[in-house]
N, C-alpha and C positions, 0 to 999 in steps of 0.2 A: 803693869796694866796693859800697856800697848802690846807687850809680848803675848799676854793672855788673849787679848782681842785678836791679835794676828793669828795665833794658834787656832782660836775658835773659827775665824774666817776660813783658814786653810782647811780645817776639819769640815766646815760647812760646804766649802767648794768641792772637797773630795766626796762628800756624801751626795751632793747634788749631781756631780758627774757620774758617780756610781748609779744613782737613781735614774738619771737620764739614759745611761748606757743600758741599765737593766730594763727600763721601760721600753727603750728602742728595740732591744733584743726580744723582749717579750712580745711587743707589738708585731715585730717582723715575723717571729715564729707563728704568732696567731694569724697573721695575714696570709702566710703561705701554707698554713696547716690545712686549708681547704683544697689544695691541689693534691690530687691523688698520685702517689708514686706509681711507676709502671708495674712493679711487683704487686702492689696492693690492688691496682686495677685488674691485673690478670687474675689474682686470687678472687676478687669480687666477681669477675666475669665467670670464673669456673664455678663459684658458689651459686651464682644465679642460674647457670646452665644446669647444674645438678638439681636445683629446686625445680626449674622448669621441666627437666626430664622426669622427675618424680611426679610432678603434677600432670604431665601429659598422659600418664597411664590411666588417669581417671577423668580426663577432660579433653576438649577439642583444641587446646592451645599448644599442640605439639610443635616444637621447633621455635618457640618464642622465648626470648630472653628480654631482660630489661633494656638493653641497648637497642634491640630491634624495635621494641615498643616505643621507646622515646624518640628515636631518630629516623626510622624507616617506614613506619605504618602511616598511611594517609588517614584522613578523617573517616572516609567510608570504610576503609579496611579496619579501623578501630571499632567502628560500629558493628561490622560483620563479626569480628572476633568476640566482641562482648555478647552479641546475640547468640553465637555458637556456644558460648559458655553459660548462657542463661542469665547474663547480667543485664542491667538496665542500659539502654542505648541512648538515653538523653543526656544532655550536658555538654559543656565545652570540650575542646580537645584535651586540655589539661585534666579535666575530670575523667574523661574516658581513659586516658593513659594511666592515671592513678588507680582507677578501678580495675583495669586490666592487669597492671603490675601486681596489685594486691591479690588478684585471683591466681595469676600464673606463678609469681615469685614468692608468694606467701607473706608479703609485707608491702608497704608503700614504696619500697625501693631500698637498695643497700646504702647504708650510711658509711661514707668513706672515712670520715674523721669523727671520733667520739668526743672531741673537745670543742666546745662552743667558743666563739670569739668573745662573747661577753664575759664568760668565766675567766678566760685568759687575761682579759683587760682588768677584771676585778682583782685577780691575783697579783698582777703587776702593780696595780695601784696600792694594794695592801702592803706589798713589800717596800715600795717607796715610802709609804707612810710610816712603816716601822723604822726605817732608816732615819727619817727626819725627826721622829719623836725621841730618838736618842739624844738629840741636841736640846739643850735647855735655854730658855729665854729667846727662842726664835719661833716665829709663826709665819704662815704663808696664806695669801688670799688670792684665789683664782678669779681674775677680772675678765677673762676671755669670754667670747660669745659661744655658748654651748651648742647653738644651732648653726655655727659658721659653716661646717662641712656640708650640711644639708642645703643651706641657702646657696653656697657656692656651686653645688652640684645642680641645683635647680636653675641658677643663672646660666651655667654652662649648657644645660639642655636647651633653654630658650634661645641662647645665642646660636647653637648648632642648627636649631630649627629655622631661625631667621636667615641663616646662610644656605639653607637647603641641604645640609649635611645629615641626611636622615639615618644613615648607618651609625654615625657617632651618637646621634640623639637617642636612638633606640638602645644602644649599649649603655649610655649614661642613665637612661631611664631604668634599665634593669638594675644598675648599681644602686640607684635611689630606692628602688623597690626592695632590694635585698637588705640594705643597710638601715634604712630609716623608716620604712613604711610597714605597717601591719594592717590587718583587716578589722581594726577597731573602728568604732563609730566616729571617733575624732578624726582619723585619717580619711575615712570615706566621705566625711562632710566638709573636708577642707577644700575651699574653693580654689586655693592656689594649686593644690595637687590635681584637682579636676581640670584646671586650665592647662597644666603641664601635659597631662595625658591627651587632652583634646588637641593641643598644639602639635605634639609628636605624631598623632594620627593624621592630622591635616598635612604635615610635612611628608608623611609617607604616601599620602593619596595624590600628591601633585604629579604632574606629567604622566598621568595614567599609571599610577603606582610605580613611576620610574621604569616604565617598560616591564611591569609586573615583577621586577626584582624586589620590590618592597611588599609583596603580597603576604609572605609569611610573617614579617615583623608587624604589618598592619593587622593581620589576624590575631596575633598574640596580644597586641595592645588593645584591640577591640574586645576580646574575650576578658581581659583583665578589667577593663572599664565596666563591662557588664557585671562581672562578679562583684565589683565594688559599688555598683549602683550608680556609676557616673553617667550623666546624659551624653548622648552621641548625636552629632549633627546629622540630620537626614540627608543633606546633600553630600556630605563626606561619606556617609554609609553607602549611599547609592553608587557613588563614584568608585569606592573600593570594591564593591561586589561586581559591578559591571566591567571594570578594567582588569579584574582578576582572571576573567575567562577569555581565552584566546582561541585560535583555530588550530593549534598544534596538537600533538598527542596528549590525551588527557585534558584537553582544554587549556594548554599552556601557551605562553609567549616565549619562544626560544628556550624552553626548559624551565621557565619561571611561572609562578602562579599556578593556575589550573582550576579544575572544578572543585576539588576537595577543599582548598582554602575558601573558595566562594561559598560552598555549602556550610562550612564551619562558621563563617561570618554571618550567613543568613540565619543559621540556627541561633547564634548568640543574639542577634538583633531581635528575632522573634521572642526570645526569652526576656530581653530587656523591656520589650513592649508589654509583656505580661506583668513584669515587676512594676512597671510604671503605672501608678494609680490614675494619673491624668489621662494617659493614653487609653486606659480601660474605660474611663468615664466618657471619653470622646467616641468610644466604639471602635478604636483602632486595634487591628490585630497584628500589624507589622509596620515598622517605620519606612520600609522600602516601597518603591513604586513599582508599577507593572513592568516597566522596561528592565529593571534589574532582575526580576523573576524570569522574564522572557529570555534574557541573555543566558541565564543559568540553564533554562530549558533547552535552548539551542545548543549549548555546550554539551549537555547530556545526550542530545540527539546525535551530534557529531561523533560522540564516543560510542554510540550504539546502545546506551542504557535506556531502552524504550520504556520499561516499566517505571523506572525512576522519573523519567520525563513526564509520563502520564500522571503519576502521583503528584508531581509538582503542578501540572496543569489543573488537576482536580482541586488541589489546595488553593490555587489562585482563584478558581471560579467559585468553589463552595465555601471555603473558609474565609477568604479575604474579599470576596465579592468583586473581584477584578474582572475586567473584560480584556483578556490577552489579545494581542494582535493576531491577524490571520497568519503572519509569518511564523509565529510560535506553533500554531496548530499544524501548518504545512510542514514544518521541520519535524514535528513528532510523527505525523503520518508517513513522511518520507522515510524516516528511520524504521518505522514499523514495516513498511513495504520491503525495505532492504533486508530486514531480518526475517521476512516472511511471517510476521505476526499479524495475520489478517484480522483477527478479532480486535486487536489493539487499534487498528485503523478505524473500525466502527466506534470504538470507545472515544477516540479523538473527535470524530464527527459529532457524537452525542454531546461531548463537552462543548464543542463549538456552538451547537444549537442551544445548550443551556446557558452559554455566555451571551446569547442574544443575537447570534448570526442566523440569517435565513438562507436556506440552501438555494432558494430561487433568486437570490441577489448577490451571493458571494462571488459568482463567476465574473462580475464586473471588475474585480481586482485579480492581479496575477497570482497572488498567494492563494486566493479562493479557488482559482481554476486548478492550481496544483493540488489543493486539498480534495477537490472533486475527482480529479484524475486518479489520485491514490485510492479513493473510494471505489472507483470503477475497476481498478486493477484488483483490489481485494474482493469485490463482488464476482469478478470473473474467476478468480482462484477458488472461491467458495461455491461457484456455480449458481449464484443468486442472480438470475437474469433480470428479475423484476427490479431489484435494487439498482443494478447497473443502468438499466434503461431509465429508471426514475431520476438518477443523478444526472444523466445526460439531458433529460427533459428539463430539469431544474436549471441546468446551465444554459439551455436554449432560451429560457424565459428571462434571463438576466439582461438588464439594460446597461448601456454604457460600453458595449463591445463593438459598436459600429466602426468600420463597415463590415467587420466579421461578425460571426455568431458565436455565442458563448460555448455551445456544444462543439462547434468546429474547433475552437481554440483549446478546449479541454482534450478533445480526441487527438489533436496534433501537438500536445505539450511535450510528449516524449515518445520514444519507440515503444516502451512498455504500455503506455496508455493507448497508443494507436492499435497495438496488437490486441489488447484487452477489449477495446471497443469493437474491433472487427470480429473477434470470437463471440462476443455477446450477441451481436446482430446475427451472425451466422447460426448460432444455436437457437436464437429466438425465432428465426425463420423456419428452422427445422421443426420447432415445437408448434408453430402456427400451422404448418402443413400437416403435421400429425393430427392436429385438432380440426382439420378441414376448414380453417379460417383463412380464406384467400385474401380477404380485405387486409387483415393484419400483416400477412406475408408481403403483400404489395407495398403497404405503408413502410415497413421496415426496409425493404429493398430500395425504396425511393429516398429514405432518410440517409442511407449510407453515403451516396455521393455528396449530399448536403453537408455531411460531417467529415468531408475529406477522406472518406473510406472507400476503398475499391472493392466492390463485390466480386467474389470469385465466380468462375464460370458455372460451378455447381449451384450457386445461389440463383443466378439468372435462370438456369435450366429448371430448377425445382419450382420457382415461382411461376414461370411461363407455363409449365406443364400443369401446375395447380389451377391456373386460370382457364386453361383449355379444358381441363377435366370438369371444371365447374361451368363450362359452356359460356364463359365470359370472353367471347371472341374479340371484342373491341379492345379490352384491356390486355389480352394476350398479344394481340397484334401491336399495340402501342409499346409494350415492354420489349417485344422482339425487335422492333425498329430502333428503339433506344439502344438495345444491345448491339445492333449492327453499327450504330454511330460510334459507340464506345470502342468497338473493334477496329473501326477505321482509324481512330486516333492511336491505336497500338496499346491501349490500356489493358485490354483483356483479349482472350482468344475469340475467334469468330464463332457464331452459333453453328452447331453441327446440323447436318441435314435432317436428322430425326426430329429436331425441334421445329424446323420449318414444316415438316410433315404434320406434326401435332397441331400446330396453329392452323394450317390449311384445313385439316380435318375439322377443327372446332368451328372455323368459318363456314364450312360446308354444312355442318350440323345446324348452325344458327341461320343459315340461308343468306350469309353475307357474301354475295358474289364479288362485289367490288373489293372487299378486303382480301378475298382469295386471290384475285389477280394481283393485288398490291404485294401480298406476301410472295407469290410466285416470282414477280419481277425482282423483289429484294433478294430472293434466293439466287436467281441467276446472276445478279450483280455481285453478291457477296462471295459465293463459293464457286461461281463460274460453271454451273451445271444446270441441266434441266431437271435434275432430281434422280431419284432411284425408283425402284419398283413401287415403293410405298407412295411416293409422290404421284406416279402415274395412276396408281389405283385410286388415290383420292380424287384425281381429276376425272377418272372414269366414273367414280361415284357421283360427282356433281353432274356429269352429262347423263348418267343413267336416270337420275331423278327427273331430268327434263325430257326423257324419252328420246334423246338425240343418239340414235343408233349409228348414224354416219360418223358423228364425232368420236364415238367409242371405237369404231373401227379404225379411224385415223390414228387415234392414240396408240392402239395396239400395233398398228403398222409402224408407227414411230418408235415404239419400244424395240421392235425387231430390228429396225434399221440402226438403232443406237447400241445394239448388241445386248439388250436386256430381254431375257426370256420371260414372257408373261407367265404369271403363276395361275393356279386354279382360281384364286380370288379375282384375278383380272378377267378371266373368262366368265366367271359367275356374274361379275358386275356388268359386263357387256350383255349377258343374257337378261339381266335385270332391266336394261334399257329396252329390250324387246317387250318385256312385260308392260312397261309404261307406254310403249308405242303400239301395243296390241299386234305384234308381228310374231306369231308362233313359228312361222317358216324360218325366219332368220335365227330364232332361238335354236331350232333344230340344226341349222347350218353351223352355228357356233359349236354345238356339240360335235359335229363332224370335224370341224377344224381343230379342236383341241385333241381329238383322237389322232389326227394327223401329226400333231406336234408331240406325240407320245405323252400327253398329259392325261391324267386319270381323273374323271369326274367323281365328285363325292356326292353325298345325299343332298347337300345344299344346292349344288349345281342342278341336279335333277329336279329338285323341288321348285327351283326358280323357273326352269324350262316348262314344267307341268303347269305352273301358275300362268305362264304366257299363253297356254292353250285354253284358258278359261275366260279370256277377255272378249273375243268375238262371239263365242258360243255357237258357231256354225259347225257343219259336219266336217269341214276341212281341219278345223282346229281340233276336233275330237279325234280324227284319224291321226293327226300329228302327235297328239297326247298319247294315243295308244302305242305308236311306234317308240316314243320316248320311254314309256313305261316298260316296254319290252326290252329296250337296251339296258335299262336300269337293272332289270331282273337278270340279264346275262352277266352284268358286272358283279351282281350279288352272288351268283353261282360260282364265278371264278374266285371271288374273295372267300367264299365258304371253303373252297378247296385249298387255296394257297395262303389265305390270311392277308394281312396288311401290315405295313411298317409305319411307325410314327403314331401321331395322334389320330384318334378316330374322328375327331372334329373336322379334320382336313383330308383324311385318306380313306375313310370308309364310305361305302355306297349302300350300306344296309339302311332300309327305310326307317324313318322315325314316325312319330304320331302325326306330324304335319303332312308327311307323304300320304298317310292313310286318309287324311281329310281331303287332300287334293284328288286322290283317286276316286273317292266317293263323289266329289263334285263333278268329275269327268263322267262317271256313270249316270249321274242325274242329267248332265248335259246331253249324253247319248240318248237317254230316254226322251228328253225334250225334242231332240232332233227327229226321233221316230214319231212322236206325237204331232210334230209340226208338218210331217209328211216329206221332209227332206230326203229321207232314205228311199221312199218309194218313187219320188219324182226322179231321182238320179239313178234308180235301178240298182240300189246298193245291195238288195237282197237277192 
């Protein structure tokens, strides 16, 4: 009996040992069956490449394979590839990858091993059972905890999280997900599993996503939580999104994180809010706050993705009813200016206005001034002068900029802004002068120094000439004197002599003798000269109006002494002084003098001399008028033979209609002299 019992025990021990060995071997082979051998991986890669190549002939997914899709494409690149293939672009990163792999590779991915772990385990269990059932009179009862491995893994994950070992925690969480979790309602409603996911996500979010190194694991955990319908802490979600975006290339922190993981998180969180009935009941459209969205917008702007940044701003304002900070709008406008997307700048300003910002008050903040400056730059590029001036006026009205002015700060915010403001004012001045609006041109010129802008010499000259042309002698003189002061400080060039002459002429026309002397004195001090022939002619004009023949004679003598040859205009003006003085003899003398200087009198000169003979209406004046008319006809005869050179206005002596009128008046004067008896009394007949 003992021998039989001993034999039975030995047989049982052998069977159990065989079963254990078999089970261990089976379990080991099942465990390592998921690892792809190098040859199998190469073959699978070649198969995937072949499928991808065949698919690329009829789609836009050329050059894509499963490995590239799974490990190399970012969130936005996955969206772009799906969009190019006509696929849906919504969903998590995993959903986009599966969708793209299915379209490019023809399936949801290559299966490396065709044997499932559960099937191998079941087969091993059945083999062991068959071995045991060969024994008679022996039974086994399994009193172990069937959930021991799951509980142990969960405890390990929680311990790793408490220690801050986020890498180990995420790897263990992946093991838990692959071995023990499904997408059944039982697992998705398990509070313990929800706590595990939330704890791992919180561990990843600490220390700013551990320098963004935990950005990708956090993104994967967050997307898995959304797919399972697990709640996500708002504070943790905001921290993950904000700390994911850096200032490096692609919005990364030393190569970690970036804009794409942040966008994937943002998309997942918005999806979770839609799934959450309570959030919908509260009217929430996103669990994130405005700062998280603003951080993503700024990252997009640094990357140069202007269109995406504007779409994000539009979603913040329109869809989520947020009021983004001015920094977010300023970042978007700066990126648009850098990429020369001028229309986009106007879109950003429209969104800022829709968000509740007033253009007349945003200049009180630095970000608002930068936004207005970008608007001015865009307006200058689009040649929209009205918009550029409107934005500067809005900046001028802003309070809180003391001791400076808002428009001054906007114009001096950058080189590009200063250049744009200067060009806008210059073009606006040209437009005002073209429209003969001297008031607007003066106002624009006066605004430029107030906005720390330096008007060019051409701007000063055009505005001063415009005022002189409009016979605004006081304003023209005031602007000219300001120009002289600016030139003394070395900011601009000195006014040229012709500008002084123009202002002097305007003062003479308006009868402002004091202003004339003031301008003459400023001219002598500024350019150290008494003027040119135009200046002397203007002075002659002033004296001629007063009938000051001696003064005119002194000016002409001064011209000759200064080496300036008087022109025919100078002589004609001196003869005009004789008209106002009623001295026809001196007028005849001036005609003799100009002949001596080899100057040729034109019909204006003769007309002025004939007019001088009509003032006294005596017989002497009539006789002088007769001699002047005879000289005129001699010059006309010479001109008819040899012709003239240049303009007829200045070089022709042929009489005009005014000459005819003057001669008729002289004939009447001769008749009056005869009727009055002056001819008989003096024995003229």
